[in-house]
VOBA-1610 file (N, C-alpha, C; in pm, whole numbers, padded with zeros to 5 digits, always signed):
BEGIN
Unk+03999+06944-00872Unk+03984+06828-00738Unk+03870+06825-00728Unk+03755+06948-00725Unk+03595+06960-00690Unk+03550+06847-00842Unk+03615+06864-00917Unk+03554+06761-01073Unk+03572+06646-01023Unk+03666+06602-00933Unk+03707+06442-00953Unk+03613+06407-00841Unk+03625+06512-00735Unk+03492+06479-00647Unk+03368+06441-00651Unk+03326+06577-00766Unk+03194+06543-00777Unk+03135+06399-00886Unk+03281+06377-00952Unk+03245+06245-01057Unk+03211+06151-00939Unk+03323+06120-00847Unk+03318+06013-00733Unk+03164+06001-00688Unk+03136+06138-00639Unk+02994+06143-00545Unk+02898+06083-00646Unk+02859+06144-00799Unk+02800+06093-00890Unk+02819+05917-00874Unk+02934+05876-00896Unk+02921+05739-00923Unk+02895+05644-00789Unk+02925+05694-00672Unk+02867+05646-00546Unk+02741+05634-00537Unk+02690+05767-00591Unk+02536+05768-00582Unk+02439+05675-00653Unk+02491+05690-00788Unk+02435+05597-00878Unk+02453+05446-00878Unk+02541+05390-00815Unk+02579+05283-00752Unk+02475+05236-00642Unk+02476+05359-00522Unk+02382+05283-00467Unk+02246+05243-00518Unk+02207+05390-00555Unk+02025+05374-00668Unk+01995+05239-00725Unk+02167+05206-00814Unk+02118+05063-00852Unk+02125+04925-00755Unk+02198+04939-00651Unk+02181+04808-00581Unk+02027+04864-00546Unk+01972+04949-00494Unk+01866+04990-00424Unk+01717+04943-00511Unk+01739+04961-00613Unk+01642+04923-00724Unk+01656+04760-00743Unk+01739+04732-00726Unk+01757+04557-00754Unk+01689+04483-00658Unk+01727+04544-00532Unk+01623+04432-00385Unk+01493+04493-00391Unk+01436+04592-00498Unk+01305+04578-00507Unk+01255+04508-00606Unk+01303+04485-00681Unk+01248+04404-00811Unk+01228+04262-00757Unk+01096+04196-00857Unk+01090+04063-00773Unk+01180+03975-00845Unk+01210+03880-00800Unk+01332+03765-00829Unk+01275+03738-00989Unk+01367+03743-01115Unk+01339+03677-01187Unk+01452+03575-01230Unk+01521+03514-01150Unk+01617+03388-01135Unk+01521+03285-01133Unk+01572+03179-01168Unk+01484+03021-01169Unk+01507+02997-01014Unk+01453+02912-00957Unk+01441+02834-00784Unk+01584+02777-00798Unk+01620+02698-00901Unk+01751+02637-00864Unk+01904+02740-00822Unk+01864+02864-00873Unk+01957+02991-00879Unk+01983+03021-00715Unk+01843+03001-00654Unk+01839+03061-00492Unk+01947+02964-00387Unk+01978+03032-00310Unk+02018+02935-00206Unk+01925+02826-00166Unk+02013+02704-00136Unk+01939+02598-00098Unk+01880+02616+00049Unk+01743+02586+00011Unk+01647+02574+00152Unk+01693+02473+00226Unk+01683+02488+00361Unk+01658+02361+00489Unk+01603+02244+00450Unk+01663+02147+00460Unk+01636+02009+00419Unk+01495+01997+00514Unk+01377+01953+00450Unk+01287+01933+00557Unk+01312+01812+00640Unk+01258+01821+00777Unk+01316+01727+00879Unk+01220+01617+00849Unk+01282+01500+00843Unk+01212+01359+00879Unk+01158+01354+00994Unk+01019+01265+00988Unk+00928+01241+01109Unk+01002+01095+01183Unk+01053+01134+01272Unk+01118+01001+01358Unk+01070+00862+01346Unk+00909+00914+01316Unk+00834+00773+01371Unk+00831+00709+01207Unk+00878+00796+01112Unk+00890+00708+00957Unk+00992+00602+00985Unk+01087+00708+01012Unk+01257+00653+01028Unk+01243+00523+01148Unk+01166+00567+01214Unk+01208+00413+01299Unk+01100+00325+01279Unk+00994+00329+01189Unk+00909+00195+01137Unk+01040+00158+01042Unk+01115+00210+00980Unk+01159+00164+00846Unk+01299+00090+00939Unk+01321+00129+01013Unk+01467+00067+01102Unk+01392-00059+01146Unk+01265-00064+01207Unk+01232-00140+01296Unk+01211-00325+01178Unk+01282-00370+01154Unk+01300-00465+01042Unk+01188-00569+01084Unk+01214-00607+01220Unk+01119-00712+01264Unk+00971-00707+01349Unk+00927-00560+01322Unk+00847-00518+01364Unk+00822-00539+01498Unk+00885-00552+01605Unk+00859-00537+01740Unk+00860-00444+01834Unk+00865-00292+01749Unk+00846-00190+01839Unk+00946-00135+01896Unk+01050-00213+01856Unk+01183-00177+01894Unk+01275-00157+01799Unk+01413-00078+01799Unk+01529-00072+01713Unk+01631-00151+01768Unk+01644-00254+01754Unk+01778-00323+01831Unk+01941-00258+01774Unk+02046-00291+01813Unk+02161-00239+01758Unk+02191-00254+01653Unk+02167-00405+01585Unk+02183-00440+01482Unk+02097-00376+01395Unk+02002-00363+01394Unk+01867-00242+01317Unk+01934-00104+01334Unk+01995-00089+01429Unk+02022+00069+01408Unk+02141+00078+01355Unk+02258+00009+01300Unk+02353-00017+01259Unk+02323-00002+01094Unk+02221-00086+01094Unk+02210-00037+00958Unk+02130+00063+00879Unk+02104+00176+00941Unk+02061+00313+00948Unk+02157+00364+00868Unk+02145+00436+00743Unk+02214+00563+00660Unk+02281+00617+00760Unk+02294+00677+00848Unk+02353+00766+00929Unk+02484+00671+00986Unk+02409+00538+01043Unk+02522+00457+01081Unk+02625+00403+00989Unk+02550+00411+00853Unk+02659+00326+00748Unk+02760+00459+00723Unk+02724+00544+00738Unk+02801+00677+00698Unk+02941+00673+00766Unk+02900+00655+00915Unk+02994+00687+01069Unk+02983+00548+01132Unk+03021+00399+01077Unk+02996+00283+01156Unk+03109+00290+01322Unk+03203+00373+01277Unk+03289+00359+01383Unk+03211+00450+01523Unk+03103+00542+01489Unk+03037+00561+01591Unk+02923+00545+01617Unk+02867+00418+01563Unk+02728+00389+01570Unk+02666+00342+01695Unk+02810+00248+01750Unk+02740+00189+01868Unk+02756+00322+02013Unk+02831+00404+01972Unk+02833+00528+02051Unk+02716+00609+02047Unk+02680+00641+01954Unk+02540+00693+01905Unk+02429+00606+01967Unk+02429+00482+01956Unk+02307+00344+02014Unk+02329+00373+02143Unk+02422+00367+02211Unk+02450+00371+02353Unk+02379+00517+02446Unk+02380+00614+02364Unk+02337+00738+02412Unk+02202+00742+02388Unk+02145+00712+02290Unk+01997+00704+02275Unk+01938+00584+02368Unk+01995+00507+02389Unk+01921+00391+02476Unk+01948+00427+02637Unk+01899+00513+02691Unk+01853+00554+02806Unk+01836+00460+02898Unk+01737+00393+02890Unk+01746+00289+02999Unk+01841+00167+03038Unk+01920+00156+02899Unk+01996+00070+02849Unk+01965-00099+02841Unk+01846-00113+02796Unk+01809-00231+02761Unk+01829-00297+02656Unk+01931-00225+02567Unk+01950-00314+02446Unk+01909-00266+02343Unk+01790-00195+02323Unk+01721-00179+02232Unk+01625-00026+02249Unk+01621+00007+02139Unk+01570+00183+02119Unk+01392+00174+02108Unk+01293+00242+02213Unk+01168+00269+02174Unk+01199+00353+02094Unk+01000+00408+02053Unk+01001+00539+01963Unk+01047+00666+02038Unk+01038+00664+02159Unk+01084+00772+02241Unk+01239+00783+02300Unk+01299+00703+02306Unk+01428+00704+02307Unk+01493+00752+02153Unk+01422+00686+02042Unk+01470+00721+01922Unk+01443+00852+01853Unk+01304+00885+01927Unk+01292+01059+01899Unk+01337+01180+01965Unk+01413+01130+02078Unk+01426+01224+02132Unk+01600+01279+02103Unk+01623+01402+02146Unk+01696+01515+02094Unk+01834+01449+02191Unk+01910+01472+02100Unk+02066+01383+02177Unk+02138+01490+02204Unk+02141+01552+02329Unk+02189+01671+02385Unk+02327+01689+02457Unk+02372+01577+02449Unk+02484+01559+02535Unk+02532+01370+02599Unk+02523+01412+02726Unk+02556+01275+02819Unk+02413+01225+02840Unk+02449+01059+02843Unk+02353+00989+02871Unk+02299+00998+03008Unk+02156+00962+02984Unk+02055+01001+03133Unk+02083+00875+03193Unk+02111+00872+03354Unk+02113+00764+03391Unk+01972+00757+03516
//
């Protein structure tokens, strides 16, 4: 029984040391094997310029519905536009477009 316990203890110790040695080695895997990093955040001003097709300084509801996000979920496009349009003028300025959407529409 002591022999079996000794063997198990040696195996556990060698496994632990093996994992510890792996953590100290520099990564020799290619970058593609690394977990995906977060996507870089897009600049809201750039996205705004792309959506502002008529260059009037505002994004209309029709322009907003042409965005990639609205195309993926067209049923939510109107709702999302209304949440962003905090002054209810039917168009988004850069500040409204860029603002974080954290819930209810401001009145």
